[in-house]
C-alpha positions as CSV (number, residue, x, y, z in Angstrom):
1,M,43.9,-55.8,73.3
2,D,45.5,-57.0,76.6
3,T,42.5,-56.0,78.6
4,L,40.6,-58.9,77.0
5,I,43.3,-61.4,77.9
6,F,42.1,-62.0,81.4
7,Y,45.0,-64.1,82.7
8,K,47.3,-61.1,82.3
9,W,45.5,-59.1,85.0
10,A,43.2,-61.6,86.8
11,N,43.9,-63.0,90.3
12,R,45.4,-66.3,89.4
13,K,46.2,-67.1,93.0
14,S,42.5,-67.1,93.9
15,Y,40.9,-68.4,90.6
16,T,41.8,-71.4,88.4
17,N,42.8,-71.0,84.8
18,F,39.6,-72.7,83.7
19,Y,37.5,-70.3,85.8
20,I,39.3,-67.3,84.3
21,E,39.0,-68.6,80.7
22,E,35.3,-69.2,81.3
23,K,34.8,-65.6,82.5
24,Q,36.8,-64.3,79.6
25,Y,34.7,-66.2,77.0
26,K,31.4,-65.1,78.5
27,F,32.7,-61.5,78.8
28,K,33.9,-61.4,75.2
29,K,30.8,-63.0,73.8
30,K,28.6,-60.4,75.6
31,L,30.9,-57.6,74.4
32,K,30.8,-58.7,70.8
33,E,27.0,-58.8,71.0
34,T,27.0,-55.3,72.3
35,V,29.3,-54.1,69.5
36,N,27.1,-55.7,66.9
37,K,24.0,-54.0,68.3
38,S,25.5,-50.6,69.0
39,S,24.5,-47.6,66.9
40,L,27.5,-45.6,68.0
41,P,29.6,-44.7,65.0
42,D,32.9,-44.8,66.8
43,I,32.5,-48.4,67.9
44,R,31.7,-49.5,64.3
45,Y,34.8,-48.0,62.7
46,R,37.3,-50.7,61.8
47,R,40.2,-48.5,62.9
48,N,38.7,-48.7,66.4
49,Q,38.6,-52.5,66.5
50,D,41.2,-55.2,66.6
51,K,41.4,-58.0,64.1
52,D,38.7,-60.0,65.9
53,G,36.3,-57.1,65.8
54,F,36.7,-56.0,69.5
55,P,36.7,-52.3,70.3
56,T,39.5,-50.3,71.9
57,V,39.6,-50.4,75.7
58,W,37.9,-47.0,76.1
59,L,35.1,-47.8,73.7
60,A,34.7,-51.2,75.4
61,I,34.4,-49.7,78.8
62,D,31.8,-47.2,77.5
63,S,29.7,-49.9,75.9
64,L,29.9,-52.4,78.8
65,M,26.9,-53.2,81.0
66,F,27.4,-52.9,84.7
67,G,27.5,-56.6,85.1
68,G,30.5,-56.8,82.8
69,L,32.4,-54.3,84.9
70,T,31.5,-56.2,88.0
71,T,33.0,-59.4,86.5
72,M,36.2,-57.6,85.7
73,I,36.6,-56.0,89.2
74,S,35.6,-59.3,91.0
75,I,38.5,-61.3,89.5
76,M,41.1,-58.5,89.2
77,G,44.6,-59.1,90.6
78,R,45.3,-57.8,94.0
79,K,47.7,-54.9,92.9
80,N,45.3,-53.6,90.3
81,L,42.3,-54.0,92.6
82,I,44.0,-52.0,95.4
83,R,44.9,-49.3,92.9
84,L,41.4,-49.1,91.5
85,A,39.9,-49.1,95.0
86,S,42.1,-46.2,96.1
87,Y,40.1,-43.9,93.7
88,F,37.0,-44.7,95.8
89,N,38.7,-44.4,99.2
90,C,38.0,-48.0,100.0
91,T,39.7,-51.4,100.2
92,G,39.8,-53.9,97.4
93,K,37.5,-56.2,99.4
94,E,35.0,-53.4,100.0
95,L,35.0,-52.4,96.3
96,V,34.3,-56.0,95.2
97,S,31.5,-56.4,97.8
98,W,29.9,-53.1,96.9
99,V,30.0,-53.4,93.1
100,R,28.4,-56.8,93.5
101,L,25.7,-55.3,95.7
102,L,25.0,-52.5,93.2
103,N,24.9,-54.9,90.3
104,F,22.2,-56.9,92.1
105,I,20.3,-53.7,92.8
106,R,20.7,-52.5,89.2
107,N,19.4,-55.9,87.9
108,R,16.4,-55.7,90.3
109,C,15.6,-52.2,89.1
110,A,15.9,-53.3,85.5
111,H,13.3,-55.9,86.0
112,G,10.9,-53.4,87.7
113,S,11.2,-54.9,91.2
114,N,10.5,-52.8,94.3
115,L,13.5,-51.7,96.4
116,I,11.5,-50.5,99.4
117,D,11.1,-54.0,100.8
118,V,14.4,-55.5,99.4
119,K,16.1,-57.9,101.7
120,L,19.6,-58.9,100.6
121,K,20.7,-62.6,100.7
122,T,24.3,-61.6,101.3
123,M,25.3,-58.8,103.6
124,P,27.9,-56.5,102.0
125,L,31.0,-55.4,103.8
126,I,30.1,-52.5,106.0
127,R,32.1,-49.9,107.9
128,Q,31.0,-50.9,111.4
129,T,32.2,-47.9,113.4
130,K,31.0,-45.3,110.8
131,W,27.8,-46.8,109.7
132,Q,26.2,-48.7,112.6
133,Q,24.6,-45.6,114.1
134,Y,22.5,-45.2,111.0
135,L,21.6,-48.8,110.3
136,Y,19.0,-51.1,111.7
137,F,20.3,-54.7,112.3
138,D,18.1,-57.7,112.0
139,E,18.8,-60.6,114.3
140,E,19.2,-63.9,112.5
141,N,18.2,-67.3,113.8
142,N,21.8,-68.0,114.8
143,G,21.9,-64.8,116.9
144,E,24.0,-62.9,114.3
145,K,23.0,-59.4,113.6
146,N,22.9,-58.2,110.0
147,S,21.7,-55.2,108.0
148,K,20.4,-56.5,104.6
149,R,17.9,-53.8,103.7
150,L,17.8,-50.6,101.6
151,G,19.7,-48.6,104.3
152,V,23.0,-50.4,103.7
153,V,22.6,-49.9,99.9
154,I,22.1,-46.1,100.4
155,L,25.3,-45.9,102.6
156,V,27.3,-47.8,100.1
157,L,26.1,-45.4,97.4
158,V,26.8,-42.4,99.5
159,T,30.4,-43.6,100.3
160,L,31.2,-44.3,96.6
161,V,29.6,-41.1,95.3
162,N,31.4,-39.0,97.8
163,S,34.7,-40.2,96.3
164,V,33.9,-38.9,92.8
165,N,31.5,-36.0,93.5
166,E,31.5,-34.4,97.0
167,K,28.8,-32.0,96.0
168,Y,26.3,-34.5,94.8
169,R,22.8,-33.5,95.9
170,W,20.9,-36.1,97.8
171,N,17.7,-34.0,98.1
172,E,15.4,-36.3,96.2
173,V,16.7,-39.5,97.9
174,Q,16.3,-37.9,101.3
175,A,12.8,-36.5,100.6
176,N,11.6,-39.8,99.3
177,L,12.8,-41.7,102.3
178,K,11.2,-39.2,104.7
179,T,7.9,-39.4,102.8
180,I,7.9,-43.2,103.0
181,C,8.6,-43.3,106.7
182,N,6.6,-40.2,107.7
183,G,8.3,-40.2,111.1
184,R,7.4,-43.9,111.8
185,L,10.2,-45.9,113.5
186,E,8.8,-49.2,112.3
187,D,8.8,-48.1,108.6
188,A,12.4,-46.7,109.0
189,N,13.5,-50.1,110.5
190,L,11.9,-51.9,107.6
191,L,14.0,-49.8,105.2
192,G,17.1,-50.7,107.3
193,F,17.6,-47.4,109.1
194,S,18.0,-47.2,112.9
195,D,15.5,-44.4,113.4
196,A,13.1,-42.1,111.5
197,G,15.0,-38.9,112.2
198,E,18.8,-38.5,112.0
199,S,19.3,-41.7,110.0
200,L,17.2,-40.4,107.1
201,K,19.2,-37.1,106.8
202,I,21.2,-38.4,103.9
203,K,22.7,-35.0,103.0
204,K,24.1,-34.7,106.6
205,I,25.3,-38.3,106.5
206,A,27.1,-37.7,103.3
207,K,28.9,-34.7,104.8
208,D,29.8,-36.7,108.0
209,L,31.2,-39.7,106.1
210,L,33.2,-37.3,103.9
211,I,34.7,-35.7,107.0
212,D,35.5,-39.2,108.4
213,N,37.5,-40.0,105.2
214,D,39.7,-36.9,105.5
C-alpha cells in the first residue's frame, strides 16, 4: 500500500529521509497495534490486508487515531497538502497548524484535563482580519500580543466544521460559554473572547464566517 510508503508523498524538501523513515516506522507500528486490537471484522479479513498484515487505505483511515492523521498531514507534500486543505477552505499552513492544535486539545480531553483555563504554548495560525474582533489577545513580556486560550480553539473548530457541515448546530457550545461567563467581561477574556456578548454568539459567528468564505 503506497500510502504507507511515506517518501512517496511526504515533503522531502522540508524533511530528511531519516525523519520521514522514523515517522513511517512509528506510524506503521501504531497502526499494526490498532489492527491487532480491533474487533472490526472487515479489518481482520486477510483479503483486506496486504502481505505484511496492514489494512487497505480506507480501513486504515477508519482505524487511525487523530494523532496518526495529524502526523500524515504534517509531513505531507505541498501539492497534496494544498489539495486536502482546499476541501476545508483553508491554506496548507493553516490546516497543519489547526490539526496540530486540535490534536493537542483532543489529547488534553482524553486525559480528563479542563479546557476552560487552557493556555496554549504555541499560537495557531489565525485569520487576523476575520477573527480579531472576537478574540481577546494577551500581551506577552516582549510586547507581542497573542490569543492562546479557548476562544481561538472554538474559532478554528467553527471554520473547519463550516466547510463540511454548514448547518451544524452550535447551540450547546454557545449555551455553555454564556453560562460560564454569565455576562462577565473578565471571565470572557479568560476564555479568550473579546467580550461577554457578541463574541459568545457562536451560531452568529459561524454564519458570519461562512459568508466571508463565499
